[in-house]
MIGUVO-214376 format. One line per 8 residues: their letters; for each residue x, y, z negated of N, C-alpha, C. Coordinates in steps of 0.05 Angstrom, whole numbers. Last residue first. Layout:
N
a = X Y Z X Y Z X Y Z ~ ...
end
This chain:
197
fretgiyv = 687 1073 1519 683 1085 1491 703 1066 1468 ~ 695 1026 1547 696 1056 1555 697 1077 1538 ~ 740 967 1540 706 984 1532 714 1023 1539 ~ 785 949 1586 784 963 1560 752 973 1561 ~ 777 863 1608 786 890 1604 770 920 1576 ~ 789 810 1604 777 826 1590 793 844 1594 ~ 796 757 1647 814 781 1647 790 801 1628 ~ 776 675 1647 771 711 1653 792 730 1639
rtdelsvi = 785 625 1656 796 646 1656 798 672 1657 ~ 755 573 1603 747 603 1617 777 614 1631 ~ 765 532 1579 769 526 1604 775 553 1614 ~ 750 555 1519 784 542 1521 790 533 1549 ~ 702 565 1522 716 584 1519 751 576 1525 ~ 671 530 1582 679 532 1556 694 549 1548 ~ 630 556 1639 648 546 1624 658 549 1603 ~ 588 552 1703 590 555 1655 608 537 1648
dgifkirn = 598 590 1749 602 569 1740 600 584 1705 ~ 537 633 1768 566 631 1770 574 609 1755 ~ 511 702 1781 503 668 1780 535 668 1782 ~ 482 763 1750 502 737 1739 497 723 1762 ~ 442 820 1758 441 789 1750 464 778 1759 ~ 418 871 1716 443 858 1732 442 838 1738 ~ 389 942 1711 387 914 1712 409 902 1735 ~ 355 990 1667 374 981 1691 382 948 1685
grndmvqa = 329 1013 1633 315 991 1653 339 989 1673 ~ 353 1029 1586 347 1041 1602 338 1037 1634 ~ 370 986 1552 365 1003 1544 352 1017 1568 ~ 388 926 1605 395 953 1586 376 964 1580 ~ 396 872 1617 377 893 1613 392 915 1595 ~ 417 816 1661 424 832 1639 412 861 1639 ~ 412 747 1662 399 782 1677 408 786 1653 ~ 442 697 1697 457 705 1668 443 742 1679
egrgstsi = 461 623 1704 453 644 1719 446 661 1693 ~ 504 579 1728 486 591 1708 473 611 1726 ~ 517 508 1738 522 533 1752 496 549 1726 ~ 527 448 1722 536 466 1709 543 491 1727 ~ 482 422 1726 498 428 1764 521 434 1742 ~ 439 437 1704 461 408 1689 477 408 1721 ~ 434 507 1688 435 482 1702 441 465 1693 ~ 425 560 1643 442 535 1652 428 518 1655
wikidnfg = 402 617 1641 393 596 1650 420 587 1657 ~ 392 680 1597 416 664 1613 393 633 1625 ~ 386 737 1588 369 714 1593 387 703 1616 ~ 398 797 1549 404 771 1566 389 763 1563 ~ 391 871 1532 382 834 1528 388 828 1554 ~ 428 915 1496 423 892 1513 417 874 1522 ~ 422 972 1459 423 949 1462 421 939 1494 ~ 484 1025 1463 462 1005 1456 462 986 1461
esgqitls = 543 1027 1479 517 1047 1484 496 1049 1482 ~ 566 998 1444 585 1021 1425 556 1037 1450 ~ 518 938 1429 545 953 1436 547 984 1425 ~ 478 886 1426 486 907 1403 514 922 1400 ~ 442 824 1457 472 842 1436 474 882 1431 ~ 403 786 1449 407 819 1453 433 824 1446 ~ 370 729 1490 399 741 1462 393 766 1474 ~ 356 658 1505 352 694 1503 359 706 1485
iyipinkn = 367 603 1543 373 625 1529 366 649 1526 ~ 349 553 1571 348 574 1572 357 590 1543 ~ 366 496 1609 376 509 1584 375 532 1586 ~ 332 478 1666 357 478 1657 345 506 1629 ~ 282 406 1657 289 447 1668 314 447 1652 ~ 290 367 1639 282 364 1667 289 390 1683 ~ 297 357 1590 322 364 1597 321 362 1632 ~ 274 415 1527 262 388 1570 288 398 1591
dkevtyks = 292 434 1497 286 402 1488 280 398 1518 ~ 319 478 1495 330 458 1508 323 437 1507 ~ 321 545 1486 310 532 1497 322 500 1509 ~ 356 586 1440 356 567 1451 329 553 1472 ~ 367 669 1415 337 629 1418 354 615 1440 ~ 381 710 1379 398 686 1394 386 671 1398 ~ 391 763 1352 360 755 1367 371 736 1384 ~ 456 790 1363 423 788 1339 402 772 1364
irgkitig = 524 797 1371 500 785 1378 474 784 1364 ~ 552 852 1380 546 851 1369 522 833 1385 ~ 593 867 1446 581 871 1413 570 853 1405 ~ 625 906 1501 626 884 1477 612 899 1462 ~ 632 919 1570 611 920 1543 614 906 1524 ~ 656 945 1613 662 925 1594 645 934 1580 ~ 656 961 1697 657 976 1655 658 941 1642 ~ 708 961 1739 683 968 1733 672 970 1700
gvgnwgvi = 764 960 1756 742 968 1772 713 967 1760 ~ 785 947 1709 788 927 1722 765 936 1742 ~ 786 987 1669 817 976 1681 816 956 1705 ~ 748 1007 1659 761 982 1645 783 981 1655 ~ 730 1056 1698 730 1053 1667 740 1030 1652 ~ 765 1037 1753 743 1037 1738 745 1041 1707 ~ 799 1024 1803 812 1020 1779 783 1019 1751 ~ 794 975 1855 784 998 1838 796 1007 1806
gnfglqii = 804 923 1873 824 948 1889 812 974 1870 ~ 754 898 1853 774 886 1867 790 911 1875 ~ 703 910 1797 714 905 1838 742 903 1837 ~ 672 874 1755 693 897 1754 697 889 1791 ~ 629 878 1687 629 878 1713 650 888 1734 ~ 617 837 1628 635 865 1640 634 844 1677 ~ 603 830 1568 590 831 1595 606 857 1604 ~ 612 793 1512 625 810 1518 614 811 1553
akegniyv = 592 783 1447 591 772 1471 598 797 1478 ~ 597 750 1377 607 766 1395 601 755 1424 ~ 586 712 1343 567 729 1342 568 759 1360 ~ 604 655 1385 598 667 1366 577 690 1363 ~ 617 692 1445 631 676 1429 626 678 1396 ~ 606 687 1509 587 685 1488 613 680 1470 ~ 612 729 1573 625 719 1550 601 709 1523 ~ 593 733 1639 581 735 1604 597 721 1586
fnisstls = 635 764 1692 627 745 1670 607 752 1650 ~ 693 784 1726 656 783 1722 644 764 1713 ~ 739 766 1731 745 804 1721 706 806 1719 ~ 740 721 1752 759 725 1728 757 757 1720 ~ 707 714 1795 690 705 1777 720 716 1748 ~ 702 764 1841 729 757 1821 712 742 1807 ~ 641 767 1881 662 781 1864 679 753 1856 ~ 595 791 1926 619 764 1924 632 776 1901
fmegmkny = 524 823 1917 565 822 1928 577 796 1907 ~ 475 835 1939 489 819 1928 515 806 1935 ~ 412 873 1923 433 877 1936 450 860 1925 ~ 371 880 1880 375 860 1895 387 854 1927 ~ 365 923 1856 351 940 1892 354 898 1914 ~ 393 922 1819 369 917 1814 347 915 1841 ~ 445 870 1845 437 895 1827 404 898 1826 ~ 476 800 1838 452 826 1844 452 853 1830
vqqaelvf = 543 772 1841 521 791 1820 500 804 1841 ~ 577 716 1845 557 735 1854 550 753 1835 ~ 609 684 1804 620 685 1835 601 714 1851 ~ 627 696 1734 600 695 1757 623 710 1778 ~ 615 644 1682 644 662 1706 632 666 1727 ~ 594 643 1626 579 645 1653 603 659 1669 ~ 624 611 1571 632 637 1585 609 629 1616 ~ 624 589 1502 607 590 1528 621 616 1541
tqkeawee = 581 588 1449 608 590 1462 614 578 1488 ~ 543 574 1414 553 595 1428 578 608 1430 ~ 519 522 1394 541 551 1382 555 577 1388 ~ 480 524 1437 477 524 1402 496 530 1386 ~ 509 516 1483 486 531 1467 487 539 1447 ~ 546 485 1467 555 502 1482 531 520 1479 ~ 514 436 1467 520 437 1445 544 463 1450 ~ 481 438 1525 472 444 1504 481 453 1469
qvlrlsdr = 532 421 1546 523 449 1546 507 455 1534 ~ 533 365 1534 553 382 1528 551 416 1530 ~ 494 346 1553 497 345 1517 514 357 1518 ~ 499 353 1603 472 364 1591 488 365 1570 ~ 537 328 1614 539 339 1620 525 368 1609 ~ 514 273 1606 535 270 1593 540 303 1599 ~ 475 272 1652 463 268 1629 487 282 1603 ~ 508 279 1697 493 291 1680 486 298 1655
kvtakqkk = 535 218 1685 548 248 1688 542 273 1683 ~ 484 188 1691 502 185 1674 522 210 1660 ~ 475 197 1746 450 212 1722 468 208 1704 ~ 518 183 1774 501 213 1776 491 212 1748 ~ 514 121 1765 539 148 1751 534 171 1753 ~ 467 115 1787 480 110 1764 497 122 1757 ~ 484 120 1843 463 139 1822 457 133 1803 ~ 523 87 1843 521 110 1840 509 139 1836
earlerkt = 494 45 1840 519 39 1818 518 71 1830 ~ 460 51 1886 434 41 1854 464 50 1841 ~ 497 35 1924 478 68 1931 468 71 1888 ~ 515 -16 1924 534 11 1921 511 35 1913 ~ 469 -42 1932 478 -39 1904 505 -17 1903 ~ 465 -31 1988 446 -26 1968 459 -15 1938 ~ 516 -55 2001 519 -21 2003 484 -17 1988 ~ 506 -115 1985 534 -93 1971 526 -65 1969
kneqanls = 459 -120 2022 456 -117 1992 491 -97 1975 ~ 489 -112 2064 459 -96 2061 464 -85 2032 ~ 543 -152 2070 547 -126 2060 521 -108 2067 ~ 504 -197 2072 519 -189 2037 525 -159 2042 ~ 478 -195 2115 463 -194 2099 480 -196 2075 ~ 534 -204 2147 512 -177 2146 498 -169 2130 ~ 539 -242 2120 561 -234 2115 550 -198 2119 ~ 501 -283 2155 507 -284 2128 521 -257 2107
lgflsili = 514 -267 2206 491 -259 2186 492 -262 2169 ~ 555 -294 2200 564 -263 2207 537 -253 2200 ~ 548 -353 2202 572 -338 2174 566 -308 2178 ~ 517 -359 2241 510 -360 2212 521 -341 2189 ~ 564 -345 2284 543 -327 2283 516 -335 2261 ~ 590 -388 2272 613 -368 2274 583 -345 2263 ~ 567 -435 2281 573 -427 2247 581 -410 2251 ~ 553 -430 2333 532 -429 2310 536 -420 2281
iiitnkmt = 606 -440 2352 594 -411 2361 567 -407 2335 ~ 608 -490 2335 633 -466 2319 622 -448 2327 ~ 577 -504 2365 584 -513 2334 586 -493 2322 ~ 597 -509 2411 573 -498 2409 571 -496 2389 ~ 645 -533 2414 648 -510 2407 615 -483 2412 ~ 622 -583 2402 639 -578 2384 641 -539 2388 ~ 592 -593 2454 578 -587 2430 602 -586 2408 ~ 637 -586 2498 620 -578 2487 602 -566 2466
eknliydh = 668 -634 2473 680 -611 2470 658 -585 2465 ~ 630 -675 2484 633 -665 2454 649 -647 2455 ~ 629 -666 2539 600 -659 2522 606 -653 2501 ~ 682 -667 2565 671 -650 2565 648 -643 2541 ~ 673 -738 2539 697 -713 2534 679 -685 2533 ~ 634 -746 2575 636 -759 2547 659 -732 2528 ~ 658 -738 2626 626 -730 2618 631 -725 2594 ~ 701 -772 2631 709 -746 2629 687 -735 2622
tdslm = 670 -821 2624 691 -814 2597 689 -783 2596 ~ 646 -821 2677 636 -822 2642 651 -820 2617 ~ 694 -818 2702 677 -801 2701 659 -799 2681 ~ 713 -873 2693 725 -848 2684 713 -827 2691 ~ 669 -896 2713 683 -904 2686 694 -876 2678
end
């Protein structure tokens, strides 16, 4: 009789432990499924935020392009031979402000014609066109500036990542490519050197 009672208590205890283990397992599976769902939702939310941010930046960039108020601060410059130079963005840039444009190339540690180790070209903008209708491709800007040394044709591409590329060609066939960040006139930290003439 004592043995039966003991077996009953043991079975009851074993059953209770088994139910607890099953409940914990089910709860764990439920949490795991919830966690997977949450990860999926978080991924979708992150993608949505990135899309909204990209679209917002695109609208701002389109406004800068239309109003002709932006600066390409170049961290890399390529010469016509394709050689790349990593340079300081505060003295290497393409500056667009209304009807005025400034192209500047400078090397640290050299005096140069412009006082910052290179050349500064200032001029008036003519033939300014913007192509921005296709949201899936970079904004494309084409312009000509007339400065003291003649004409320079500039082609600029602005991507939704905030990066830009400008190819500058003079009337003698020389060309240089600037690659860097596109920023507003208010946010730029460029230093403008002096013109040669």
